[in-house]
N, C-alpha and C positions, 0 to 999 in steps of 0.2 A: 134582634130587633127588626121591625118592619118599617120601611120608609117608602112613601108613595111620591112619585114624580109625575106632575101634571104637565104634559107636553113632551113629545118625542122628537122634537126638532133638533137643530144644530146644538144648542146649549144643553137641552134636555138629555141628549145622547152622551155628552161629556159628563154630566152629573151622574148618569147611570153607570158609566165606565168607572168613575171614582168609587162609587158605593159598592160595586161588585168586587173591588179589590180588597174590601174590608170584610174579613170572614165573620165578624160578629154581627154584620148586617145579614140576617138570615133570609130576608126576602125583600126584593126591590120590585115594587109595582109601578107600572107606567100606564098612564091613561092618555089617550089621544083619539080624536075623531077620525083620523086618517089611518085606514088599515094598512096602506102601503108603508107608511112610516114605522108602524109597529112591527111589521114583517121584516123590514130592513134592520131594525134594531135587534131583533132576535137572531138574524143572520150574522150580524157583526159581533154580537156579544152572546154566544150560546152559553147558557148557564141555567141549571135547574132552579136557581134562586131568583131568576127573572120571570115575572109574570106580566102579561100585557092585557089591557082592556080597551076595547073600542068604545069610547064614550065621549059625549060632548061636555067640555068643561063648563059650559054655560048652564048646565042642568044639575044643580047641587043635589036634588032629590034622587037622581040616578047615581051620582058619585058617592053619596053618603054610605051605603052598605059596603062599597069597595074600599073606601079610605078608613073606615072604622077599624080601630085596632092598630093604626099606624102610630109609631112614636113621633114621626114628623112628616108633614106634607111639604113638598118643594114645588113652587110654581115656576114653570118655564114657558108660560103662555103670555098673551098680550097683557100689558100692565093694567088695563081697565078691569080685568077679571080678578085682580089680586084681592081687593076688599071682599068680594063675594066668596072667594076661596078661603080667605083668612077667617071669615065668619063661620064657614063650614068647619074649619079646623077646631075652632072653639067649641062648636056644638058636639063634635065627636070626640073631643078630648085629646087633640093632637097639637104638637108644636107646628109652627108654620114659618117658612122663609121664602123669599122671592128675589128677583133680580133688581127690582126697584127702578129708579131712573126718572120717574114722573113725580114731581114734587107734590102736586095736589093729591094724587093717589096715595103717596106715602103718608101724607098727613091724615088721610082717612084711616089708614091702618094704625098709626100711632094713637089715634083717638080711641082705640080699643084697649088702651093700656090697663085701665082699672079692671075691666072684666077679665082680661087675660091674667092679671096679677091675682085676682080672687080665685081663679081656677088653677093657678100654678103652671100656666102655659106661656110659651114665648111666641110672639109674633115679631119676626125679624126681617124687615125689608132691606133693600140695598146690599145684597150679598155678593155681587158679581165682581167686576174689575174696577169700574169707575162709574157710579159709586160702588164701594165694596172694599176690595184689597187696598185701593189707594187711600181710603179713609182710615183703615186700620193702620197703615204705614204712617199717616199724618199724626195720628194720636200717639203712636209709639215713638215717633221722632220728637214730639213736643216734650215727652216725659224724660228725654235725655238732656234737656236744657233747664237752666234756672230761669231764663227769659228767652222767648223767641221773638225776633224782630220781623222776619219775613219768611214766607214759604211759597215755593214755586213748584207747580206740578205740571209735568209734560207727559202725555200718554197718547199713543197712536198705534194703529195697525196698518201695515203696508204689504202690498203684494211683492213677492220676491222677484217675479218676472214683470218687467215694465210693459205697459200696454198703451203706447202713445196714441192720441195726444193726452189721454186722461192720466195715465200712470196712477190709477186708482181703481179699486174694486170694492164692491159692497160686502163688508164683513158681517153686517147685520141688516136690519130692515131699512129700506129707503125712507119709510115714514119717520122712523126715529132719527135718522141722519138729518132730515130736513127740519125737524123740530129743534134739534141741537144747533142748526145753522141759522135759525130765524128767531129764536127765543132770547129774551134778555139773559145776560150772563151774570151770575152772582160772583162777587169777589169781596175782599176786605181791604179797605184803604183808610189809613189813619185810624185804625182800630174799629171801624164801623162797616157794616154790610152795605154795599153799594151795587149798582148794576152797570154794565157796559154793553156795547153792541157786539154781536157775534161776528166772526170773520174779520175782526180788527186786531190791533196789537201784533201785527206780523213781525216775526223775528226769525233769525237763522239759528239753528241748533245743530250740533255735530254728534254723530255716533260712529262707531267703528265700521270698517268694511263689512258688508258691501254697501252701506248706506251713506256714509260720509256726511255731506251737507244736506240738511233737511230744513223744513219750515215749521213753525208752530204759530197758532193763532187762537184767539178766544172762541170757545164754544160753550153752549149751555149743557146742563144735564149731568155733568161729571161729578159734582160734589154733593148734591141733594141738601141735606140738613147741616152739613159740616160748617159752612160759613156762619150760620146762626149760633152753632155750638161754640165756635171759636171767637165770636165777636167780643171785643174787649180784652181778649187774652193774647192776641198777636196784632202787630201793626199792619201787616200786609199779607194777603193771600191771593194767588191767582191760579187759574187752571187753563191750560191750552192744549189743543189737539195737534199731534205731529202728523205731517203728510210730506210727500215728495214736493219739491219746489214747484210753484205755479198753481197748486190746487185752490188756494184761497181766492186768487183772482178769477179763476174759472167759475167758481161758485158765486162770487160776488156779481159777475156778469149775468149768470143765469137768473139769479134772484132779482137783480135790478130790472130785468125784462118782465118781471111779474109772473114768472113760470112756477113759483112756489106758492102763489096766492091760493087761498081756499075759496075763491070766487068762481061761480059757475061760468063756463065758457059762453053759453048763450041759453036762451029760454027753451030750446029744443032738446037739451041734454041735461042730465044730472051731474055730468062730469065737471070737476073743477080743473083749473090749470095745474094744480098740484097733483091731482089724480093722473093726469097725462104724463107729467114729469116723472112721477114715481114709476109708471109703467115702462117708460123709456129707459130709466136708470136700471130697472131690473133686467130689461132685455139686453142692454149694452154692457152693464157692469156687474151683473149677478153671476151665479154659478160657483162651482168649487174652484179653489185656487190655493197654491201654497203661499203662506204668509208669515209675517213676523209681528210680534208685539214689542213695542219699545216703551219703557216707563222710566222716567227720571224724576226724582223728588229732591229738591234742594231746600234745606232749612238753614237760615242764618240766625245766630243768637249768642247767648253768653253761657259758658259752661266752665265751672271751676274758676270763675273770675276772669276768664279770657274770652275774647270774641272768636268764635269758631263756626265752621259750617259743616253740616252733615249731608251727605249725598246717599240716597238709596237708588239703586238702578237694577232693572230687570230687562233682559233681552231673551225672548222665547221664540222658537221657530216651529213651524208645521212639523208634526210628528209623523214621519213616513211609516213607522212601524205600526202605529194604531190607526193612521189616517185621520187623526184629530187635528184640526187647524189650531194655530197658536191662539187666536182670539177665542175659540171655543174652550181651549184649555184654561186660559186666563180668566174667563168668566165662569165656566162650569165648575172647575175644580175648587175655587174658593167658596162657591155656593154650596157644593156638596160637603165640603169640610165644615162649614157653619152648621149645616143640617145634621151632620154626624155628631158634632160636639154637643149640640142641643139634645139630640135624641139619646145620647149616651149619658145625659144628666150631669155633664160637667159644669153646667151653669145653673145654680140654685135659683129658687123663686120663680118669678114669671112676670109678664108685662109685655109692652111693645116698645122696641128700641132698635136702632141700627146696630150692626155687629161691632162697630168700634167701641160701643159703650159697654158691651157685656161679654164678648168672647175672650177667653184667656189667650193672650197674644203669643206666648211662648209655645203653647200647644198648637195654635193655628199655624205658625211658621214651621214647626216641626213636621206637621202633616203635609204642608205645602211642598217641603223639600223632597218628600217621597215621590213627587212627580217631576223632579229635577227643575222645579221652579225656585231658583236660588236668588235671593235678594242680595246683591253686592252692596257692601257698606264701606264708605270712605269718609274719614274725618280730615278736614283741611283747616289750617290756621287762618284766622282773619275772615273778613266778609267776602263772599263770592258772588259773581254775576252768573246767572243761569245761562246766559248766551256765551260765556267764555269757559265755564268749568268743563274739564275734560276727564272722562273716566273710561275704564276698561279699554284703553287703547284708542279712544276717539281721536281723530286727526282731521 
């Protein structure tokens, strides 16, 4: 089978790595406007099954002859291009998946459901980490209970080497980070979808060495459609991002100064305050670094007539053998696996839906374990508090 990846950046390269490990993927095509990124990709992953094309993803008429014949297209470019690329996939007869994360854009893709269903094709947004892997875990967890009362999701990426005073590095785009830190946060309270303010709800959370005591706080963008899908089915749902202590207060200070505003600095420049902040964040906090991804999901509910709690936990580290960062592994590999499952025709029919609604979960987790991405599972009697639950040796 042939699979085309649009975008040869950080996540795109991880998607390519996964697909090249699967011998029934006979050709992996990568399209990017940057020749240097394509050259680096071929240097890192030399394979006769890898083909690269220097092409602008914003020009579907140029992309069309390249992607034609692909069983699946995988978008690893800016979210605003995803509807355009999904439309191209429908026109050439290819399945489509992407990283998602922008709710309005995801809704544009989901609106293509009827056309995709008529053509027997799948459009699957939100295939990365959060949304993506996290959403699949949530739905899988709910199925283990007769009734779920609460669900708490904690996810974060951390640099392994501290860099005071920030103790933080950019694992993905500064633009996306600021959107998550300034947009309303979806949650479920009393069974209904509600919103709360980002960078609030600060709590202490513990993980094993070398992390120990960390902080978590509300951020947007991690759940996408999930709160609306679970409305009325569970009483409480929240999502918080994990960082080293002090990060939330630092960002509250910066944002309170107005440095994240999309307002022009003055009439003599097109730059906004946010533009300048993004440039400085990229300069001071960007670049390659060794990292870890921490994920903990706590679900409280009733099972076999007893109140119990289920904990899913994942800790992943930068892979020195392949040079792939943990965040790239945890976003790229789930995305590649979804693409592979769809392209292999394991999911009958067609339409537009996030992965948690259509992907066979046992197969998904089996393929995930091939990359040593193991989800630890712990059952505990009685109701548990996310701030106090200890797993995998946390202290």
